[in-house]
One Martini backbone bead per residue (centre of mass of N, CA, C, O) as a GRO file, in nm:
protein
  454
    1MET     BB    1  -7.472  -4.315  -1.722
    2SER     BB    2  -7.566  -4.327  -2.031
    3ILE     BB    3  -7.412  -4.323  -2.349
    4PHE     BB    4  -7.718  -4.244  -2.485
    5SER     BB    5  -7.836  -3.970  -2.357
    6ASP     BB    6  -7.748  -3.770  -2.624
    7GLU     BB    7  -7.915  -3.923  -2.822
    8THR     BB    8  -8.159  -3.825  -3.073
    9ARG     BB    9  -8.246  -4.115  -3.234
   10ILE     BB   10  -8.388  -4.229  -3.009
   11SER     BB   11  -8.635  -4.360  -2.854
   12GLU     BB   12  -8.842  -4.332  -2.589
   13LEU     BB   13  -8.824  -4.628  -2.510
   14GLN     BB   14  -8.516  -4.638  -2.498
   15ARG     BB   15  -8.485  -4.429  -2.276
   16GLN     BB   16  -8.638  -4.584  -2.057
   17LEU     BB   17  -8.460  -4.839  -2.065
   18ASP     BB   18  -8.194  -4.696  -1.988
   19ARG     BB   19  -8.293  -4.601  -1.705
   20LEU     BB   20  -8.329  -4.904  -1.605
   21ARG     BB   21  -8.061  -5.053  -1.667
   22ASP     BB   22  -7.849  -4.937  -1.472
   23PRO     BB   23  -7.982  -5.008  -1.196
   24PHE     BB   24  -8.010  -5.308  -1.262
   25SER     BB   25  -7.709  -5.370  -1.305
   26LYS     BB   26  -7.622  -5.287  -1.019
   27PHE     BB   27  -7.799  -5.490  -0.869
   28VAL     BB   28  -7.693  -5.753  -1.000
   29GLY     BB   29  -7.372  -5.679  -0.935
   30ALA     BB   30  -7.409  -5.696  -0.645
   31GLN     BB   31  -7.306  -5.850  -0.360
   32SER     BB   32  -7.582  -5.853  -0.210
   33THR     BB   33  -7.734  -6.012  -0.428
   34ALA     BB   34  -7.572  -6.274  -0.416
   35SER     BB   35  -7.630  -6.328  -0.115
   36ALA     BB   36  -7.940  -6.329  -0.136
   37LEU     BB   37  -7.962  -6.570  -0.334
   38LEU     BB   38  -7.848  -6.782  -0.144
   39LEU     BB   39  -8.073  -6.751   0.069
   40VAL     BB   40  -8.309  -6.817  -0.116
   41ALA     BB   41  -8.208  -7.101  -0.190
   42LEU     BB   42  -8.209  -7.209   0.097
   43PHE     BB   43  -8.511  -7.160   0.171
   44ALA     BB   44  -8.626  -7.323  -0.065
   45ALA     BB   45  -8.502  -7.595   0.014
   46LEU     BB   46  -8.622  -7.613   0.302
   47LEU     BB   47  -8.918  -7.589   0.221
   48MET     BB   48  -8.932  -7.842   0.032
   49ALA     BB   49  -8.810  -8.052   0.249
   50ASN     BB   50  -9.063  -7.937   0.461
   51SER     BB   51  -9.290  -8.049   0.258
   52PRO     BB   52  -9.510  -8.178   0.023
   53TRP     BB   53  -9.256  -8.126  -0.194
   54ARG     BB   54  -9.030  -8.334  -0.142
   55GLU     BB   55  -9.054  -8.533  -0.383
   56SER     BB   56  -9.006  -8.316  -0.601
   57TYR     BB   57  -8.725  -8.235  -0.502
   58GLU     BB   58  -8.590  -8.514  -0.534
   59ALA     BB   59  -8.656  -8.543  -0.836
   60LEU     BB   60  -8.495  -8.296  -0.926
   61LYS     BB   61  -8.212  -8.386  -0.830
   62HIS     BB   62  -8.257  -8.673  -1.011
   63PHE     BB   63  -8.268  -8.558  -1.280
   64PRO     BB   64  -8.213  -8.662  -1.597
   65LEU     BB   65  -7.908  -8.611  -1.787
   66GLY     BB   66  -7.800  -8.610  -2.143
   67LEU     BB   67  -7.616  -8.805  -2.399
   68VAL     BB   68  -7.554  -8.908  -2.741
   69ILE     BB   69  -7.255  -9.097  -2.861
   70GLY     BB   70  -7.235  -9.338  -3.077
   71GLY     BB   71  -7.438  -9.506  -2.867
   72GLU     BB   72  -7.351  -9.351  -2.625
   73VAL     BB   73  -7.449  -9.307  -2.283
   74PHE     BB   74  -7.481  -8.995  -2.103
   75GLU     BB   75  -7.556  -8.976  -1.746
   76TRP     BB   76  -7.711  -8.735  -1.522
   77SER     BB   77  -7.778  -8.570  -1.261
   78LEU     BB   78  -7.842  -8.259  -1.171
   79ARG     BB   79  -7.656  -8.256  -0.920
   80HIS     BB   80  -7.409  -8.382  -1.054
   81LEU     BB   81  -7.372  -8.165  -1.273
   82VAL     BB   82  -7.324  -7.937  -1.069
   83ASN     BB   83  -7.104  -8.064  -0.868
   84ASP     BB   84  -6.906  -8.164  -1.134
   85GLY     BB   85  -6.946  -7.913  -1.336
   86LEU     BB   86  -7.041  -7.612  -1.281
   87ILE     BB   87  -6.847  -7.572  -1.031
   88ALA     BB   88  -6.589  -7.525  -1.203
   89LEU     BB   89  -6.650  -7.222  -1.253
   90PHE     BB   90  -6.599  -7.131  -0.964
   91PHE     BB   91  -6.297  -7.229  -0.960
   92LEU     BB   92  -6.209  -7.061  -1.197
   93LEU     BB   93  -6.264  -6.788  -1.062
   94ILE     BB   94  -6.072  -6.828  -0.828
   95GLY     BB   95  -5.818  -6.862  -1.002
   96LEU     BB   96  -5.830  -6.583  -1.136
   97GLU     BB   97  -5.821  -6.414  -0.878
   98PHE     BB   98  -5.554  -6.525  -0.772
   99LYS     BB   99  -5.376  -6.444  -1.012
  100ARG     BB  100  -5.433  -6.142  -1.000
  101GLU     BB  101  -5.341  -6.095  -0.704
  102LEU     BB  102  -5.049  -6.207  -0.756
  103LEU     BB  103  -4.975  -5.991  -0.994
  104ALA     BB  104  -5.186  -5.709  -0.905
  105GLY     BB  105  -5.245  -5.725  -0.585
  106GLU     BB  106  -5.260  -5.821  -0.257
  107LEU     BB  107  -5.019  -6.053  -0.336
  108THR     BB  108  -4.753  -5.865  -0.399
  109ASP     BB  109  -4.702  -5.824  -0.096
  110PRO     BB  110  -4.512  -5.998   0.120
  111ALA     BB  111  -4.616  -5.889   0.392
  112ARG     BB  112  -4.917  -5.938   0.333
  113VAL     BB  113  -4.900  -6.237   0.271
  114ARG     BB  114  -4.800  -6.324   0.548
  115PHE     BB  115  -5.042  -6.221   0.707
  116LEU     BB  116  -5.260  -6.384   0.557
  117ALA     BB  117  -5.133  -6.668   0.592
  118VAL     BB  118  -5.142  -6.694   0.906
  119ALA     BB  119  -5.446  -6.650   0.927
  120ALA     BB  120  -5.540  -6.878   0.734
  121LEU     BB  121  -5.394  -7.115   0.865
  122GLY     BB  122  -5.531  -7.091   1.140
  123GLY     BB  123  -5.829  -7.101   1.004
  124MET     BB  124  -5.774  -7.416   0.922
  125VAL     BB  125  -5.646  -7.577   1.160
  126PHE     BB  126  -5.832  -7.533   1.407
  127PRO     BB  127  -6.101  -7.653   1.300
  128ALA     BB  128  -5.982  -7.935   1.249
  129LEU     BB  129  -5.900  -7.988   1.547
  130VAL     BB  130  -6.176  -7.961   1.672
  131TYR     BB  131  -6.308  -8.186   1.514
  132LEU     BB  132  -6.109  -8.416   1.593
  133SER     BB  133  -6.142  -8.396   1.908
  134ILE     BB  134  -6.445  -8.505   1.881
  135ASN     BB  135  -6.413  -8.764   1.664
  136LEU     BB  136  -6.165  -8.952   1.730
  137PHE     BB  137  -6.304  -9.070   2.027
  138SER     BB  138  -6.567  -9.146   1.882
  139ALA     BB  139  -6.791  -9.391   1.800
  140ASP     BB  140  -6.963  -9.176   1.593
  141GLY     BB  141  -6.739  -9.074   1.434
  142GLN     BB  142  -6.598  -8.858   1.154
  143VAL     BB  143  -6.287  -8.789   1.036
  144ASP     BB  144  -6.336  -8.702   0.731
  145GLY     BB  145  -6.470  -8.407   0.823
  146TRP     BB  146  -6.226  -8.197   0.884
  147GLY     BB  147  -6.272  -7.999   0.622
  148ILE     BB  148  -6.546  -7.850   0.666
  149PRO     BB  149  -6.453  -7.599   0.877
  150MET     BB  150  -6.230  -7.447   0.687
  151ALA     BB  151  -6.435  -7.288   0.524
  152THR     BB  152  -6.539  -7.000   0.327
  153ASP     BB  153  -6.808  -6.784   0.247
  154THR     BB  154  -6.751  -6.517   0.064
  155ALA     BB  155  -7.022  -6.391  -0.021
  156ILE     BB  156  -7.156  -6.374   0.265
  157ALA     BB  157  -6.929  -6.238   0.421
  158ILE     BB  158  -6.930  -5.978   0.249
  159GLY     BB  159  -7.230  -5.918   0.289
  160VAL     BB  160  -7.205  -5.846   0.588
  161LEU     BB  161  -7.017  -5.602   0.544
  162MET     BB  162  -7.209  -5.445   0.356
  163ALA     BB  163  -7.435  -5.409   0.577
  164LEU     BB  164  -7.243  -5.204   0.748
  165GLY     BB  165  -7.088  -5.022   0.573
  166SER     BB  166  -6.913  -4.753   0.717
  167ARG     BB  167  -6.829  -4.922   0.977
  168VAL     BB  168  -6.633  -5.050   0.768
  169PRO     BB  169  -6.331  -5.060   0.686
  170LYS     BB  170  -6.140  -5.120   0.409
  171ALA     BB  171  -5.927  -5.298   0.554
  172VAL     BB  172  -6.129  -5.521   0.638
  173ILE     BB  173  -6.225  -5.605   0.357
  174ALA     BB  174  -5.944  -5.669   0.239
  175PHE     BB  175  -5.879  -5.890   0.444
  176LEU     BB  176  -6.113  -6.083   0.377
  177VAL     BB  177  -6.051  -6.123   0.079
  178GLY     BB  178  -5.762  -6.233   0.111
  179LEU     BB  179  -5.837  -6.462   0.305
  180ALA     BB  180  -6.044  -6.607   0.116
  181ILE     BB  181  -5.852  -6.678  -0.113
  182ILE     BB  182  -5.656  -6.854   0.053
  183ASP     BB  183  -5.875  -7.038   0.168
  184ASP     BB  184  -5.970  -7.155  -0.104
  185ILE     BB  185  -5.699  -7.276  -0.188
  186GLY     BB  186  -5.676  -7.459   0.059
  187ALA     BB  187  -5.936  -7.622   0.000
  188ILE     BB  188  -5.841  -7.731  -0.276
  189LEU     BB  189  -5.595  -7.886  -0.167
  190VAL     BB  190  -5.754  -8.071   0.017
  191ILE     BB  191  -5.920  -8.203  -0.204
  192ALA     BB  192  -5.679  -8.312  -0.374
  193PHE     BB  193  -5.520  -8.477  -0.126
  194PHE     BB  194  -5.785  -8.596   0.070
  195TYR     BB  195  -6.046  -8.633  -0.161
  196THR     BB  196  -5.879  -8.872  -0.309
  197GLU     BB  197  -5.885  -9.209  -0.380
  198GLN     BB  198  -5.835  -9.266  -0.699
  199ILE     BB  199  -5.571  -9.309  -0.940
  200SER     BB  200  -5.523  -9.234  -1.285
  201ALA     BB  201  -5.242  -9.228  -1.463
  202SER     BB  202  -5.339  -9.189  -1.757
  203ALA     BB  203  -5.530  -8.948  -1.710
  204LEU     BB  204  -5.313  -8.768  -1.577
  205LEU     BB  205  -5.132  -8.758  -1.828
  206ILE     BB  206  -5.336  -8.621  -2.012
  207ALA     BB  207  -5.373  -8.370  -1.835
  208ALA     BB  208  -5.076  -8.279  -1.856
  209GLY     BB  209  -5.077  -8.243  -2.164
  210LEU     BB  210  -5.304  -8.028  -2.174
  211LEU     BB  211  -5.161  -7.825  -1.997
  212ALA     BB  212  -4.918  -7.787  -2.185
  213VAL     BB  213  -5.083  -7.674  -2.421
  214LEU     BB  214  -5.197  -7.423  -2.275
  215LEU     BB  215  -4.918  -7.304  -2.205
  216LEU     BB  216  -4.832  -7.279  -2.501
  217PHE     BB  217  -5.045  -7.081  -2.587
  218ASN     BB  218  -4.952  -6.861  -2.396
  219ARG     BB  219  -4.654  -6.842  -2.495
  220ALA     BB  220  -4.753  -6.784  -2.806
  221GLY     BB  221  -5.005  -6.565  -2.777
  222LEU     BB  222  -5.268  -6.705  -2.746
  223ARG     BB  223  -5.628  -6.565  -2.699
  224HIS     BB  224  -5.852  -6.741  -2.774
  225PRO     BB  225  -6.115  -6.869  -2.594
  226LEU     BB  226  -6.166  -7.142  -2.746
  227LEU     BB  227  -5.899  -7.279  -2.683
  228TYR     BB  228  -5.939  -7.281  -2.366
  229ALA     BB  229  -6.217  -7.409  -2.357
  230ALA     BB  230  -6.153  -7.674  -2.499
  231GLY     BB  231  -5.910  -7.754  -2.322
  232GLY     BB  232  -6.068  -7.737  -2.051
  233VAL     BB  233  -6.273  -7.962  -2.106
  234LEU     BB  234  -6.066  -8.188  -2.150
  235LEU     BB  235  -5.931  -8.153  -1.874
  236TRP     BB  236  -6.181  -8.213  -1.706
  237ILE     BB  237  -6.222  -8.502  -1.806
  238ALA     BB  238  -5.943  -8.611  -1.720
  239ILE     BB  239  -5.972  -8.545  -1.416
  240VAL     BB  240  -6.222  -8.711  -1.362
  241GLN     BB  241  -6.087  -8.984  -1.462
  242SER     BB  242  -5.846  -8.974  -1.241
  243GLY     BB  243  -6.016  -8.893  -0.946
  244ILE     BB  244  -6.017  -8.605  -0.942
  245HIS     BB  245  -6.171  -8.338  -0.876
  246ALA     BB  246  -6.322  -8.104  -1.088
  247SER     BB  247  -6.240  -7.839  -0.938
  248ILE     BB  248  -5.936  -7.840  -1.022
  249ALA     BB  249  -5.968  -7.762  -1.320
  250GLY     BB  250  -6.033  -7.463  -1.286
  251VAL     BB  251  -5.757  -7.377  -1.164
  252VAL     BB  252  -5.572  -7.485  -1.387
  253VAL     BB  253  -5.688  -7.316  -1.620
  254ALA     BB  254  -5.639  -7.034  -1.493
  255ALA     BB  255  -5.321  -7.053  -1.509
  256THR     BB  256  -5.330  -7.025  -1.847
  257VAL     BB  257  -5.440  -6.748  -1.859
  258PRO     BB  258  -5.387  -6.462  -1.989
  259ALA     BB  259  -5.235  -6.148  -1.819
  260ARG     BB  260  -5.168  -5.987  -2.086
  261PRO     BB  261  -5.145  -5.751  -2.297
  262ARG     BB  262  -5.074  -5.710  -2.632
  263ILE     BB  263  -5.042  -5.409  -2.561
  264LYS     BB  264  -4.922  -5.120  -2.464
  265PRO     BB  265  -5.074  -4.882  -2.275
  266SER     BB  266  -4.902  -4.631  -2.380
  267SER     BB  267  -5.014  -4.675  -2.693
  268VAL     BB  268  -5.326  -4.624  -2.694
  269PRO     BB  269  -5.392  -4.320  -2.732
  270SER     BB  270  -5.263  -4.284  -3.016
  271LYS     BB  271  -5.423  -4.509  -3.157
  272VAL     BB  272  -5.705  -4.397  -3.102
  273ARG     BB  273  -5.682  -4.126  -3.241
  274GLY     BB  274  -5.615  -4.234  -3.524
  275MET     BB  275  -5.870  -4.419  -3.556
  276VAL     BB  276  -6.088  -4.204  -3.512
  277GLU     BB  277  -6.005  -4.012  -3.745
  278GLU     BB  278  -6.046  -4.239  -3.963
  279ALA     BB  279  -6.355  -4.339  -3.880
  280PHE     BB  280  -6.506  -4.022  -3.812
  281PRO     BB  281  -6.606  -3.903  -4.111
  282VAL     BB  282  -6.921  -3.951  -4.049
  283ALA     BB  283  -7.229  -3.859  -4.150
  284ASP     BB  284  -7.399  -4.139  -4.112
  285GLU     BB  285  -7.549  -4.447  -4.054
  286LYS     BB  286  -7.549  -4.542  -4.354
  287GLU     BB  287  -7.241  -4.562  -4.387
  288VAL     BB  288  -7.201  -4.794  -4.184
  289LEU     BB  289  -7.388  -4.992  -4.344
  290ALA     BB  290  -7.269  -4.959  -4.652
  291ASP     BB  291  -6.962  -4.926  -4.567
  292ALA     BB  292  -6.710  -5.148  -4.525
  293ARG     BB  293  -6.469  -4.965  -4.441
  294THR     BB  294  -6.606  -4.828  -4.202
  295HIS     BB  295  -6.665  -5.082  -4.044
  296GLU     BB  296  -6.367  -5.174  -4.017
  297ARG     BB  297  -6.261  -4.927  -3.861
  298ILE     BB  298  -6.448  -4.966  -3.614
  299THR     BB  299  -6.360  -5.259  -3.549
  300ARG     BB  300  -6.065  -5.183  -3.474
  301LEU     BB  301  -6.142  -5.059  -3.201
  302GLU     BB  302  -6.231  -5.322  -3.073
  303GLU     BB  303  -5.958  -5.467  -3.108
  304LEU     BB  304  -5.799  -5.267  -2.937
  305ALA     BB  305  -5.950  -5.315  -2.673
  306GLN     BB  306  -5.874  -5.615  -2.654
  307ALA     BB  307  -5.555  -5.565  -2.657
  308ALA     BB  308  -5.557  -5.372  -2.387
  309THR     BB  309  -5.645  -5.620  -2.251
  310THR     BB  310  -5.725  -5.917  -2.061
  311PRO     BB  311  -5.833  -6.235  -2.053
  312LEU     BB  312  -5.858  -6.265  -1.749
  313ARG     BB  313  -6.046  -6.019  -1.702
  314ARG     BB  314  -6.268  -6.107  -1.898
  315TRP     BB  315  -6.339  -6.378  -1.773
  316GLU     BB  316  -6.413  -6.269  -1.497
  317SER     BB  317  -6.647  -6.086  -1.595
  318VAL     BB  318  -6.815  -6.315  -1.733
  319LEU     BB  319  -6.839  -6.511  -1.465
  320GLU     BB  320  -6.956  -6.362  -1.220
  321LEU     BB  321  -7.267  -6.370  -1.269
  322PRO     BB  322  -7.324  -6.671  -1.330
  323VAL     BB  323  -7.208  -6.772  -1.061
  324ALA     BB  324  -7.374  -6.587  -0.860
  325LEU     BB  325  -7.678  -6.634  -1.007
  326ILE     BB  326  -7.654  -6.964  -1.069
  327VAL     BB  327  -7.449  -7.174  -0.962
  328LEU     BB  328  -7.463  -7.128  -0.650
  329PRO     BB  329  -7.772  -7.136  -0.607
  330LEU     BB  330  -7.805  -7.418  -0.731
  331PHE     BB  331  -7.623  -7.567  -0.536
  332VAL     BB  332  -7.779  -7.495  -0.280
  333PHE     BB  333  -8.060  -7.600  -0.361
  334LEU     BB  334  -7.950  -7.912  -0.416
  335ASN     BB  335  -7.796  -7.935  -0.102
  336ALA     BB  336  -7.980  -7.790   0.148
  337GLY     BB  337  -8.206  -8.008   0.168
  338ILE     BB  338  -8.338  -8.054   0.493
  339MET     BB  339  -8.449  -8.192   0.771
  340ILE     BB  340  -8.649  -8.002   1.015
  341ASN     BB  341  -8.647  -8.072   1.367
  342ALA     BB  342  -8.632  -8.144   1.690
  343ALA     BB  343  -8.454  -8.397   1.656
  344ALA     BB  344  -8.234  -8.263   1.481
  345PHE     BB  345  -8.146  -8.051   1.689
  346ARG     BB  346  -8.064  -8.246   1.911
  347ALA     BB  347  -7.853  -8.402   1.742
  348ALA     BB  348  -7.663  -8.158   1.665
  349PHE     BB  349  -7.565  -8.127   1.990
  350VAL     BB  350  -7.437  -8.449   1.997
  351ASP     BB  351  -7.318  -8.491   1.738
  352PRO     BB  352  -6.991  -8.504   1.635
  353VAL     BB  353  -7.014  -8.379   1.355
  354SER     BB  354  -7.191  -8.124   1.405
  355LEU     BB  355  -7.026  -8.025   1.648
  356GLY     BB  356  -6.756  -7.998   1.498
  357VAL     BB  357  -6.856  -7.794   1.290
  358MET     BB  358  -6.959  -7.571   1.478
  359LEU     BB  359  -6.698  -7.529   1.652
  360GLY     BB  360  -6.506  -7.488   1.416
  361LEU     BB  361  -6.647  -7.226   1.304
  362VAL     BB  362  -6.710  -7.051   1.570
  363VAL     BB  363  -6.423  -7.110   1.720
  364GLY     BB  364  -6.181  -7.200   1.538
  365LYS     BB  365  -6.166  -6.972   1.335
  366PRO     BB  366  -6.110  -6.718   1.512
  367ALA     BB  367  -5.883  -6.848   1.682
  368GLY     BB  368  -5.691  -6.907   1.443
  369ILE     BB  369  -5.655  -6.619   1.337
  370LEU     BB  370  -5.551  -6.493   1.600
  371ALA     BB  371  -5.316  -6.694   1.645
  372GLY     BB  372  -5.165  -6.645   1.382
  373VAL     BB  373  -5.110  -6.343   1.432
  374PHE     BB  374  -4.976  -6.364   1.709
  375LEU     BB  375  -4.738  -6.549   1.624
  376GLY     BB  376  -4.631  -6.365   1.401
  377GLU     BB  377  -4.572  -6.124   1.592
  378LEU     BB  378  -4.394  -6.270   1.802
  379THR     BB  379  -4.171  -6.351   1.573
  380GLY     BB  380  -4.167  -6.106   1.347
  381TRP     BB  381  -4.294  -6.193   1.060
  382VAL     BB  382  -4.532  -5.998   1.131
  383ARG     BB  383  -4.754  -5.706   1.065
  384ARG     BB  384  -5.000  -5.528   1.184
  385PRO     BB  385  -5.211  -5.319   1.079
  386ALA     BB  386  -5.312  -5.026   1.222
  387GLU     BB  387  -5.620  -5.037   1.093
  388LEU     BB  388  -5.623  -5.331   1.244
  389SER     BB  389  -5.793  -5.444   1.482
  390ARG     BB  390  -5.859  -5.688   1.708
  391ARG     BB  391  -6.165  -5.666   1.685
  392SER     BB  392  -6.171  -5.694   1.378
  393LEU     BB  393  -6.045  -5.973   1.373
  394LEU     BB  394  -6.271  -6.109   1.525
  395GLY     BB  395  -6.499  -6.036   1.329
  396VAL     BB  396  -6.375  -6.175   1.081
  397GLY     BB  397  -6.348  -6.455   1.212
  398LEU     BB  398  -6.651  -6.497   1.244
  399VAL     BB  399  -6.737  -6.454   0.947
  400ALA     BB  400  -6.547  -6.692   0.846
  401GLY     BB  401  -6.761  -6.908   0.979
  402ILE     BB  402  -6.900  -6.902   0.704
  403GLY     BB  403  -6.943  -7.177   0.518
  404PHE     BB  404  -7.162  -7.329   0.351
  405THR     BB  405  -7.078  -7.385   0.044
  406MET     BB  406  -6.792  -7.511   0.094
  407SER     BB  407  -6.873  -7.703   0.323
  408THR     BB  408  -7.084  -7.859   0.159
  409PHE     BB  409  -6.891  -7.959  -0.055
  410ILE     BB  410  -6.703  -8.121   0.139
  411ALA     BB  411  -6.927  -8.297   0.264
  412ASN     BB  412  -6.989  -8.454   0.004
  413LEU     BB  413  -6.704  -8.590  -0.002
  414ALA     BB  414  -6.687  -8.706   0.302
  415LEU     BB  415  -7.031  -8.799   0.344
  416GLY     BB  416  -7.203  -8.904   0.094
  417GLU     BB  417  -7.271  -9.210   0.201
  418ASP     BB  418  -7.389  -9.064   0.468
  419VAL     BB  419  -7.694  -8.946   0.510
  420GLU     BB  420  -7.725  -8.875   0.812
  421GLU     BB  421  -7.454  -8.720   0.851
  422MET     BB  422  -7.502  -8.520   0.624
  423ALA     BB  423  -7.747  -8.378   0.750
  424LEU     BB  424  -7.603  -8.292   1.015
  425ALA     BB  425  -7.378  -8.128   0.883
  426LYS     BB  426  -7.565  -7.922   0.743
  427LEU     BB  427  -7.693  -7.820   1.002
  428GLY     BB  428  -7.430  -7.727   1.130
  429ILE     BB  429  -7.362  -7.521   0.911
  430LEU     BB  430  -7.615  -7.348   0.939
  431LEU     BB  431  -7.587  -7.272   1.239
  432ALA     BB  432  -7.297  -7.161   1.232
  433SER     BB  433  -7.342  -6.942   1.016
  434THR     BB  434  -7.549  -6.783   1.175
  435ILE     BB  435  -7.381  -6.725   1.427
  436ALA     BB  436  -7.139  -6.594   1.281
  437ALA     BB  437  -7.292  -6.361   1.146
  438VAL     BB  438  -7.409  -6.227   1.399
  439ALA     BB  439  -7.150  -6.197   1.566
  440GLY     BB  440  -6.984  -6.039   1.355
  441TYR     BB  441  -7.178  -5.802   1.325
  442LEU     BB  442  -7.174  -5.704   1.623
  443VAL     BB  443  -6.869  -5.655   1.647
  444LEU     BB  444  -6.841  -5.459   1.392
  445ARG     BB  445  -7.065  -5.250   1.492
  446SER     BB  446  -6.885  -5.162   1.690
  447PRO     BB  447  -6.702  -4.878   1.748
  448GLN     BB  448  -6.439  -5.027   1.855
  449ALA     BB  449  -6.365  -5.165   1.574
  450GLU     BB  450  -6.244  -4.882   1.453
  451CYS     BB  451  -6.020  -4.900   1.635
  452THR     BB  452  -5.693  -4.880   1.710
  453GLY     BB  453  -5.513  -5.122   1.903
  454ASN     BB  454  -5.747  -5.332   2.031
   0.00000   0.00000   0.00000
């Protein structure tokens, strides 16, 4: 319900807009909407790449954008700007989510962290081994692509669980979310350590200095977003110049964002009561407009609200919709457009790269998650929650095989110079993600998946 529903001075048009706004906001903010937009972006890219509009699509991907500073021209293609620039916002959001979960969420319980870690580690190692076993001894193989089947597309994977509704227990959704967070961090580490070719020591030193400055801001209690935004942009530039992929900048900046409120939550109620009593012996709206002191008192309420929450949570809330509704769909649209025909499908099932990607995601991912949990239980290091059945584990493992966005991102880094293999890898990702989504849906839809101990 709108907070303005009882206000008598708003117009009828405003009332009607308020009635529309809340359902629209819920629709836009829903996880299913974000997943649907990714699929729309995928189908739009495939449609344009396999139609008379193909040349226009290619021209759009390479459309030049840039700026001139002091006679120096900086120019990027649209796809380059998205893949190396805007995508950093996605990784910033991942970093914020990871820090929050680490400090106050699913990752605060050591036993739960161990359980998620063994599952995630198995789900990363097994797909890489499956890929390598196919490509290592093949004359046409590309061993550099071993990181492609390691990653999970969190948005679409959770979207599949949302489509199942009440059939999926909350414990299963929580497991997938925790698994995906650790999986994403693992993928970022793989990018940092294995898909970085040349390192510039001077640029890396500058990046370290900027990181130290941001940490000092945090330690000093500075919370204004412009300080971290400006420092973050400079850090992103330094990391790009160092040779490390720009995605790492997002996670590094997230680590510096303050995660504590400025004031103790216990003091908020008394402060609010005092400030409301002081600010609201207001006769009418003209007093708010005309009297500067009244305006200042009401503004102090806003400042109190800001002090009672954390910059980390605010940043996360601000970034969620732009990343889900703009950055990721744009990334998918500019990267997923590949030619699909009978010859491409035949090649996908014999080419070692696409075959390694498909088997890594569809077979290696669930097998690795199950094996990780089994070995953890066997050694007594972890204990599987009673509400999480083995069948549910299998279903989540299959759904985690939806690589899509993250797998495509790593494929760009691993195979970007080989256009033909890149296209086959993307087709393999698309086919594997489809198979994984359908198989995971069917397994989790079964009533037996809700039973414990199976």
